[in-house]
VEXTIPA-676755 format. One record per residue (C-alpha): y, z, x. Coordinates in steps of 0.001 Angstrom, whole numbers, plus 524288, in hexadecimal, padded with zeros to 5 digits. Example, Ala and Ser with C-alpha at 12.3 -4.5 7.8 and 13.67 -1.06 7.14 Angstrom:
BEGIN
7EE6C81E788300C7FBDC81BE483566
REM end
This chain:
BEGIN
C7443406A9E91B0C78F2402FFE840CC7E81410ABE8236C85FB40FB3E8F07C8AE840225E8B6DC8FDF4077FE7E77C96A5412FFE8521C9C9440A59E8FC1C9E4F3FE53E8760CABFD3FBB3E8C86CA7413FAD8E9A8DC9B9B3F24CE9702CA4263E94AE8EE6CAD3D3E832E9AA5CA1CD3E478EA36DC9D4B3DA68E9983CAAF93D4B9E9830CAD2C3D3F4EA6E5CA0613CCD1EA8F9CA34D3C409E9D6ACB12B3C0B5EA1CFCAD053BDCFEAFB9CA1E83B4A5EABF4CA9823AF07EA070CB4E13AB32EA938CAC303A5E0EB40CCA31639DEFEAB66CADFC39999EA246CB77039488EAC82CACBD38E98EB4C7CA62E38946EA881CB2BC381F5EA583CB32C37C79EB368CA4C4378DEEB3DECA642372AEEA68ACB0B4369A6EABE2CA89936669EB7E9C9BB336461EB0DECA18A35CD4EA578CA96F353BEEAE3EC9E05351BDEB7A8C94F634E56EAC67C9F673453FEA713CA0FA33E81EB43BC923F33D29EB5B1C8FED337D0EA808C9AB932DB8EA995C970332A7BEB7B4CA49932DACEBCB4CA9283250CEC7F5CA96232A87ED5CDCB51032203ED90ECBE7931789ED46CCC27F30BDEEDCB1CCEBD30455ED8F2CD1E72F646EDC7BCD8492EA51ED67ACCAF52E481ED339CBCDC2E7DEED641CB4E42DB76ED75ACA6352DAA4ED84DCA6B32D9D0EE71BCAE952E651EE8FBCA6222EDB9EDF49C9A162E90BEE6ABC9F4C2EE68EF373CA2532FB9DEED66C94F82FC05EE6DCC8ECD2FC4AEF463C931830A7CEF633C959C30E97EE7FCC8A7A31240EDEF1C911830D07ED2ADC9D5A3053BECF48CA48C30179EC2EBCB0812F8CBEC1D1CBB822FB7AEB856CC8B42F5C1EB53FCD1B53011DEB1F3CDDD02FC80EAAC6CE92E3042BEA545CEC0C30017E973ECF35F30499E8B52CED67305F2E7DE8CF4242FED6E72C1CF79930B89E6BEBD036931434E69C6D0A0031808E76B0D011D30EA0E7E1CCF78731854E8423CF24C3157CE91CFCE3E631213E920BCDCB130F99E9EBECD293304E6E9C71CC5F33046CEA432CBF7C2F708EA3D3CB1F92FA6BEA8C1CA7D42F1E6EAF43C9BCA2FA7EEAD71CA0483080DEA921C95E330F1CEB11FC9F4F317CAEB8CBCA8D832159EB26FCA30331DC8EA559CAA8331EF4E98AFCA53432AD5E9154CA4EB32753E82E4CA59333264E78FFCA7DB32A0DE6CDECA36331C58E69ACC9B36313E3E72AFC9840315B6E810DCA01130CF9E8A11C9A932FF1FE8A6AC9ECE2F716E9615C9AAA2EA83E8F37CA2FB2ECDEE8319CAF822E536E8514CB4BD2E824E7774CB4E92F6F4E7816CBC8630188E7EEDCB8FA30F9BE81DECC4DF3186FE8234CC90B32614E8636CC4FD33012E7BE8CD1233386AE7E40CDA1B32CB8E7C63CD2B83285CE704ACD385335FDE6A87CE234336CAE6D18CE44932948E671ECDA8732B1DE5BF1CD21C31FA2E6039CC3E831E62E5C1ACB8203164BE5F79CB97330911E58CCCC85030869E59CCCCED12FD68E6128CD8402FFCDE6C4ACE0FE2F653E73B9CE45F2F737E822CCEF6C2F036E892ACEF3E2EDD8E97E1CF3D92E383EA191CF8E12DAD3E968FCEBBB2DB85E8FACCE85E2E193E8291CDA632E4D2E7E8DCD5412EB20E7226CC8242F203E7242CBFE92FA07E68FECBDF230838E6CABCAF453097FE6ED9CAF3031744E743ECB7333234CE7782CB48732BF2E8310CB7F5330CCE9081CB7F032C2EE9E8FCB4F7334A5EAA83CC0AE32E4EEB12BCC9D7333D1EA6CACC6C834247EA5A7CD5213436BEA90BCDF3D3393DEA55BCED32339CEEAA2CCF89233708EA129D04A0330C1EA731D0E0E33A00EA065D063634677E9F04CFE4035009EA70BCF39A34FEAE9CACCEDB9343A3E96ACCF3D133E2FE8A61CE7A233815E8494CEF6A3308DE7A80CF6283290CE8571CEB7E3271BE8FABCDD4232367E8F5ECD2D431A93E94E6CC9843104FE8FB0CBD16309EBE94B6CBA1A2FBABE91EFCB0212F1AFE961FCB4192E7F4EA093CB1F22DD9CE9602CBD4B2E38EE8E55CC74F2DF22E9866CCEDD2D312E93DCCCD4F2CA7EE9FE8CC8A12CB41EADDFCC6C92D95EEB1DECCA7D2DE78EBF4ACC3C12EB61EC217CCD4D2F46BEC925CC4EA300C9EC974CB75A30304ECEF1CB02E30F71ECB4BCA61E31386ED570C9B2031D42ED73AC9659320B5EE4DEC8D8832A5AEEBFCC95CD32C8BEF826CA1F83349DEFA8BCAF3532FEAEF5B5CB46732DCAF0371CA83A3266BF079ACA90431DA4EFBADCB75931AC9EFE0CCB49A3173FF0C41CAA6B30D70F07D1CB3C030897EFD59CBE863065BF0768CB5442FE07F0F7ACB0902F5C9F03FDCBBDF2F0B3EFB9CCCA922F0B4EF9BCCCEE72F9BAEEEBDCDADD30100EE9E8CD63930F03EE916CCA69317ABEE749CC9C232439EDF47CBE6532D8EEE0B2CB9EE3357BED51BCC06834246ED8FFCCD9933B59EDA37CCCE233443ECD41CD7F33397EEC4AACCF9533EB4EB994CC53134494EC26ACCF4534AB7ECB8CCD72A350ABEC078CCB4A3565AEB9ACCC5D035B37EC6A5CD2A236247EC94DCD1A5368A9EBBEFCC3B436CFCEBE85CC749371E1ECC23CD1B737AB1EC674CC84F3801DEBC60CBE2238243EC6FECC7EA38992ECF56CCB013926DEC3E3CBC7239431EC1D0CBA773975FED034CC4B43A219ED06ACC6BE3A8DBEC367CB8B63AB59EBEDECB4DD3B075ECC4DCBFBF3BA7BECB66CBB0C3BE0EEBDBACAD3B3C020EC2E1CB1E03C809ECEA6CBAAE3D0F7EC6B8CB00E3D291EBC7DCA6103D65BEC6D0CAEFB3E031ECD6ACB2653E673EC078CA4243E687EBC91CA1263EDA1EC93ECAAB33F894EC647CA6D43F94EEB7F5C984C3FAACEBA98C9B04404CDEC527CA2E540CABEBB53C988F40BDEEB0A3C8D9040FFCEB9ABC95C941B01EBF70C98F841FA8EB1B2C8A5C42059EAF09C876E42982EBA7AC8322434AEEB1C2C79E642C00EA9F7C74394269EEB693C723E43480EBB9FC6B2D4385BEAF04C625242C79EAFCDC5F1942F90EBDFEC5CA043DC8EBAACC52C543A92EAFE6C4B0B431C2EB8F4C5024423DFEB760C4E7D41B95EC38CC5A4B41637ECAB4C56A74080DEC80CC554D40AF0EB978C62E8410D0EB921C687640594EC12CC626F3FB5DEB81FC67E740292EAC66C75C540264EB199C74973F49AEB6D9C72D93F060EA8BCC80763F5EBEA5F7C86733EB45EAE3EC7C033E0F6EAC0BC7C633DF43E9D4CC8B333DEDCE9AEBC8D413D5B6EA677C81D43CD24EA25BC870A3CC26E9471C94E33C931E9930C90233BF3AEA321C87A63B812E9932C928B3B7CCE8F22C9C443B2E3E994FC92763A8DCE9E26C90D63A377E906AC9EA33A448E8B0DCA6783A0F1E9751CA2633928FE9839CA34B39172E8966CB104396D7E8779CB9A5394CAE936ECB72638619E957BCBA5B38357E873CCC790389BFE8965CCAF137FC7E93FACC4F7372F9E8F71CCE20370A3E83D6CD9F43712CE8CDFCD36B36838E96C5CD06B35DAAE8CBFCDF0B35B5FE8B73CDED7355E7E994ACD0E8351B0E9C2ACC73234925E94D7CB86C34A9DE9520CAE1D3482BE8AADCAA583568CE8A76CAED6363ACE8F8ECA3B836D2BE91CBCA39937A63E989DC9AF137AE5EA490C90E138474EA963C8C75387A9EB712C813938FE5EBBF6C8B2839801EC390C8F2A39E04EB686C81B83A435EB55FC82023A866EC39DC8F263AF2BEC209C8AE13B5E9EB580C7E283BA3BEBC00C85CD3BEE5EC7E0C8EAD3C6E6EBF1CC82DA3CD71EB8D6C7C583CF90EC605C88953D5AAECBAFC898E3DED9EC00CC7B933E33DEC2D3C7E803E526ED146C8B043ECA3ECE6EC84373F59CEC4CEC78D53F790ECE28C81DB3FB98ED938C88EB40504ED028C7C2B40B40ECB80C75C040B36ED8CFC7F6E414DDEDE8BC7D9241E6EED34CC6EC841CA7ED284C6D484212EEE0A3C737C42E53EDD69C6AC543989ED92CC6ADC43D29ECAABC72AE449AFECCCFC7DF144283ED35EC7D7143768EC9A9C7F21440E4EBE55C8C234454EEC411C98A743D4CEC32CC9B8043490ECEACCA31343B5EED97ACB0DA43631EDAF3CB3A642DC2EE6B0CBA4743349EF2A1CC37E42D7EEFC8DCC9E8431BCF0927CD86E43327F0B16CDFE14271EF0F26CEBD7425C0F17ADCF441424A1F0B7FCEEDD43163F0614CF1B943854F12E5CFF9343320F13B9D0BE543938F0E79D0D0F42E60F0479D010F4334AEFD43D078543FAAEF833D12EE437E0EF30AD0A4142F8EEEA66D07F14335BEDC3BCFB3F43994ED806CF87A42D4EED013CF8FA42481EDC1CCF17342DE8EE4E1CE6B442FF8EDAF4CE4DB42155ED890CE50841E85EE737CD9DA42804EE9AFCD25842374EDDC1CD32541564EE256CCE7E4193CEEFEFCC2DD4208EEEA4BCBF74414F0EE187CC28940959EEA43CB8DF40043EE3BACBE6E402A8ED631CCC3140081EDB5CCC7E73F3F1EE1FECC1783EEDFED59FCCD9F3F1C7ECDB4CD6553EA89ED747CCD0F3DEEAED8B4CCB143DDEFECA08CD9A73DDE2EC73FCDC0F3D491ED29DCD2563CAADECD1ACD8323CB1CEBF80CE6143CA24EC4D5CE2303BE93ECD5FCDCC43B771EC18BCE8FF3BA14EB99BCF2033B63BEC4DCCEA863A983EC6C2CEA5F3A65DEB838CF8C23A951EB600CFC3A3A2E6EC2F3CF5B239644EBEACCFD6B3970AEB216D09EF39904EB9E7D06B538DC6EC32AD043C3844DEB80FD10BF388AEEB179D1864386EBEBE19D12B137954EC00CD16C8375A3EB253D249137AB7EB486D254F373EDEC1B0D212D366C2EBC32D2878366A3EAF42D34A136E9CEB274D374836CFEEC0FFD32B635EE3EC2BBD332C35814EB588D4078357D6EAEE3D3E3934CCAEA53CD3BC134E45E96BCD336B3421EE946DD2ACC33973E9CC9D290932B92E97A3D1D4C32385E9BDFD207F31509E9CD6D175E30AE6E9742D110230121EA08AD17402F61FE988AD24752FCC5E978BD30602F46BE9495D3A002F684E9FE2D45E32F570E96F4D40632FF71E8DAED3C9030871E98E4D4A4530844E9E9DD500D30A85E9120D479E316B6E8F84D4B0831AF8E9D65D59A131A68E9AAFD587B31F8CE8CDBD516032BCDE9164D58EF32DEDE9E10D4BC632CF3EA493D4697329FDEB212D3B493216CEB6ABD2FAF326FFEBDFCD2325320BCEC2B2D16723285AEC288D09F23225CEC7BCCFCD8326C5ECCE1CFB7832421EDB61CF08B32526EE545CF44432BC2EF217CED1C32B39EFF23CEFEA333BDF0B04CE82833B14F1559CDB50334E6F10D9CDD6E33A23F031DCE16733396EF683CE558337EDEE8FECEB7F332E9EDC80CF88F3390EED955D055F335E6ED262D113B32E01ED698D1E6D33191ED0C2D29CC32847ED30CD369A32D62ECDB1D44F732A25ECE2DD4EA133492ED206D4E8E33B73EC4D7D51AA34933EC04DD4619348A7EB6F5D3C6D34BBAEC1EDD3E273559CECCDDD35F8356A7ED91CD326C363D6EDF02D2C76369DEEEB0FD219A37401EEB3AD2B6337ECBEE813D30213774EEDC25D3D2F374ACEE2A7D43C03678BEDFCFD400835CB4EE94DD46CB34FC1EEB4ED3E0B34439EEE81D466833B7FEF6F2D476F32CDFEF536D3D303262BEFD81D342F33213EFE03D267233275EF894D23B934065EF426D15F7345D4EF2F5D1247351B4EEAE3D0F0335DA3EF2FED015A35F57EED54CFDE035140EF06FD0370352CBEFE21CFB2635EF7F0027CEF0435806EFB4CCF10234C7CF0486CF6183554FF0F7DD02DB34DA6F1044D10BE3514BF13F2D1DE934A79F148DD1D7033E4FF1CEED0EFD33B74F1AA8D0AFC32E56F1514D028D32B68F0947CFD0131F1CF030DCFD5731D8EEF458CFCFB313BAEE968CFF59313A7EDACCCF28331433ED369CEFA430683ECE68CF6EA2FFFBED988CF0DA2FB7FEE651CFD9C2FCC5EEDE6CFCC030842EF758D091430DA2EFDAAD0B6731704F08E7D15AD3219FF072ED1AF732CA7F0F85D1C57339FAF0919D2ABC33D67F0916D2A63349E9F0118D2139353DDEFAFFD23FB3584FEED1DD1D13361E3EE41BD182E35D9DED6C2D1019366F9ECE63D090135D2FEC5B4D08BA34F69ECB55D058E34CFFED9A6D094534076EE0A7D150333904EE605D23363386AEE1B6D2D3132E31EE5E2D38E3326ADEE0DFD3849318AAEDBA7D3F0B31373EE7DED354731A8AEF085D2A16314B7EE8AAD2F8D30719EEA35D313E3098AEF8CBD227730B75EF8C9D211E2FDC1EF352D1DF8301F4EE563D25592FF76ED8CAD2B8330A39ED0B3D256D30881EC331D2A043131FEB9C8D1F6331958EB194D277F323CEEAAC4D351B3276AEA658D398633586EA766D4438339ACE9E18D4B8034675E9B9DD4B27343A2E8D02D40CE344FCE82A0D3B5A33794E7F7DD344433459E72F7D37773262BE704AD2D6531B36E70E5D2EDF30F72E79BCD248D3056EE7D3CD27693078EE8BA4D251331649E8AC4D16963192DE8A93D1765327DBE88A7D20CC33344E89ACD1E04340A4E8F74D274C34BEEE8D59D28A7356DEE971BD235536017E8CACD177A3575CE8B27D152335765E99CAD15DA36634E9A0FD0C2436697E8ED9D02EA35DB3E9668D040736712EA1E9CFFF737237E9908CF45036A42E9466CF062366F2EA256CF09C37541EA670CEAA237A83E99D5CDD0337C58E9F99CE269383EEEAB2ECEA8738C5BEA223CDE7F38F2DE99FDCD7D0393C4EA66FCE37F39C98EA90FCE24F3A2A9E9B7BCD3A93A4ECE9CE6CD5263AB30EAA44CE0583B3B0EA588CD8C23B8D7E99CFCCC4D3BB7DEA173CD3B83C19EEACC7CDAF03CA82EA35ECCE5D3CE9CE9CACCC7F23D0E9EA9C9CD3803D911EAE43CD22D3E1CAEA24DCC3B03E3D1EA4E1CC5B03E618EB36BCD08A3F013EB1B9CC9DD3F6E8EA667CBD2C3F8A8EADC8CC4083FD1EEBA16CCC2B40695EB220CC02C40C6DEABB1CB98940D15EB8FACC52E4145DEBEABCC52C41E0EEB37CCB67B42050EB476CB6FC422E3EC313CC2CF42BD6EC1B8CBE23433EDEB624CBC0244007EBE7FCC92D43EE2EC54ACD04D43C9FEB86BCC97544842EB231CCD6D450C4EBDCCCDB9744C77EBC80CDB5644F88EADE0CD64245D34EB0D0CE12E45EF7EBAAACEB0545C0CEAFF9CEE2C44DBAEB190CF26A447B1EA4B8CEB2543C2AE9EC6CF6E343338EA06DCF7A4436ACEAED9CE95243332EB09ACEB5542683EA948CF64742374EB2B8CECF5425D0EBE1FCE35941BB1EB8EACEE1A4123FEB546CF43D4131DEC2C4CE77240FC8EC961CE50E40479EC026CF2C13FF12EC235CF1CE40051ED110CE4DB3F90AED198CEA3E3EEDBEC83BCF6703ED25ED094CEE7F3EB45EDD0CCE5733E19DED647CF1233DA7BED09BCF7D03D8D8EDDD5CEB413D43EEE469CE8433CB22ED918CF4FF3C375EDA8ACF1A53BC21EE735CE3B03BA19EE287CE8A33B47DED5B8CF23B3ABC7EDCFDCE6EA3A6AEEE534CDEE23A3E6ED902CEA6539CEEED2D3CEC0D39475EDEF8CDDBE39099EDE40CDF0338D23ECFE3CEB2F384E9ED127CE63537EA6EDDA7CDB5637892ED59FCE50637232ECC34CE314364B6ED24ACEAE135B1BEDA5CCF54A3584AED024CFA7036631ECE8DD02F536C51ED90ED05DD37AA2ED75FD0B92385D9EDF1AD04363926BEDBFAD0DA639CFCED7FAD0D293AA9FED269D183F3ADE2EC947D1D583BB82EC6D9D1AA13B976EB87BD0C633B69FEBBA9D0B223C2CBEC41DD12113CB2DEB9FAD09683C648EAEEDCFCF53C906EB695D02313D676EBA2DD054C3D996EABFACF7C23D538EA77DCF0A73DC6BEB264CF8023E944EB175CF8073E8EEEA295CE9463E7C5EA2BCCE8463F25FEAD1DCF0E83FC0FEA5E1CEB1B3F8A9E989DCDD343FA9BE9D5ECE1164075AEA3F9CE67640C7EE9723CD9AD408DAE9076CD18741242E987BCDBB541C93E9C33CD9854232AE8EEDCCC434274FE942BCD3664318BE9C47CD648439F2E906BCC810438E2E8BF5CC26443C4AE9958CB75244651E9932CBC3D44F10EA40FCB03C457DCEA450CA74B44C4EEA6DDCB0AA445E9EB069CB28D4526EEB85DCA42445511EBADACA3EB457A8EC95BC9AF8451DCED38CC92F845CB3ED9D8
REM end
């Protein structure tokens, strides 16, 4: 066996690499996904993450008692928005906690959270790191006319803040936002608890029904709808979808190529098998010997992929994800399915090799010692037509060869189709993300700077900045929407008639939102199954005033889903227009007390790149592995074609065909199979891309598209690999042993 492996080392290396790449991709991509799931689940369990959050103006002992009748655990908090007495007045959300038993603060430095310590504060590790704060430092918070100074007793994380949203950026700016946990004794006065964290053993709908019958409250948020949980779940769902599609294609293509490769190796060993049979070796001994040819390389590749996949691929993604998400640790995961898939790959290699050997082992030694008889085929309607004689010898010869070797032709087409589908999906995702970026920051946003107004802004100063910058007011708020027995938290945009923002439809055409109309984003309308004329109920988060609005228009927004209306329309709903931002066509770098922060359009585009970095990394990984797999697939199929056609090629050489002409024969067949696989791979790749982008979450609206540049790039890569691989083995024609190849079958 070792001698045969040395002689056919290229083929055995190819088998090893195919098995390795398939298992490496599967275990690596799924290891990244399972790592996210297992790490977050462990984090939620350790911190006793809440099952739901109930909001009201005040939870007294009586209302908590009523809820405790059907909840297994409760914990009151007062959640207050504050600013830290630091440069640029960062926003810090304070949690004054009654017991701290639900959604516990996870300390990584300093002391564990102590609910009886009224002098200390436990703050967000990411904020502390960005602001260079340490345990033992003092920090001052300002809120509701109050100012408190506390000693930092610990740094850490909260399960409610795996994701934090920045008001002026798609990705969190940890120097400007954060959270802090304090004892209820730290509050300077009488404390009204406005949030109740609950744990329960029933379904969400059942709990909410009981809640509706027990007390009056503002709103209820179940765990899966909580902003941080929902955002991180969307991220994991997209990674899972990629893991569900791409590695399976890798495994399938690897198996099909392995099937053809092992068939070729066993067929090439016919003479050796005949000699072994002639000297008395039993069939099962010969079969076991050749089974080891497929078993050991596949086993080695599977084990190496099983070990290195979860070690390497997840570590390529986690650094990009930490720019957006915050957890105490990021660890790759492992699932028993990894072992099952690796074992299945090895088992299939054994079965494939057995089937290849079984056919030969049933022949008598005399027949086995002779070369395999070429395949035959009957004439087809095309061959009997007048068109046949008009075709070139090249086309006619390849047509008949493909008909005699249908399985090899099918494997070539399927292998190329799988690799093309992966490349189409990967490049298509890249195109979609690029189109979304262009749509948002070129077609919709025409401002240069976005200024966030301070909560204590001086009106005179604000209007001075507005006029000085030729700016325009907008109001952006989080809102809760209810319709058709569903609810969700989205974004409200209230804007004057300004040229700094454009509205578009699903085709990216300009759309005018008429005065008096409430416009809903198309993705939100699809989720709630709403159309023009339908009514919705909504309220601004933090306010208990619900309003009912009729949908007047449907607009398309790639990044932020919600409602759009004018200030007059908002006031017609009974709500006040309170500007939160100024948009300006000018660069703005001056400091005013009323301006909390400034975001440039370049900065927003950079935050988009950071938000999509993990998906882009997945695109790069898939592209590299798909390209490598394509090389292996086409190389093995090319060698298989040459091996099966040795006799025919030798005959043509004897008849006077030049080497270049024979090379053209092989190249033509390779190009034809590649072209068919390429065409069939386009719709499959488009389907994969749709699945991937469909798992992007509720906030992203996209229209799947295939660009000509994408198709051309995939074509160049695929045909370059096909032609390059063909040139690698076409030199074997000049070295062909014609005497051996022309041995006839008696």
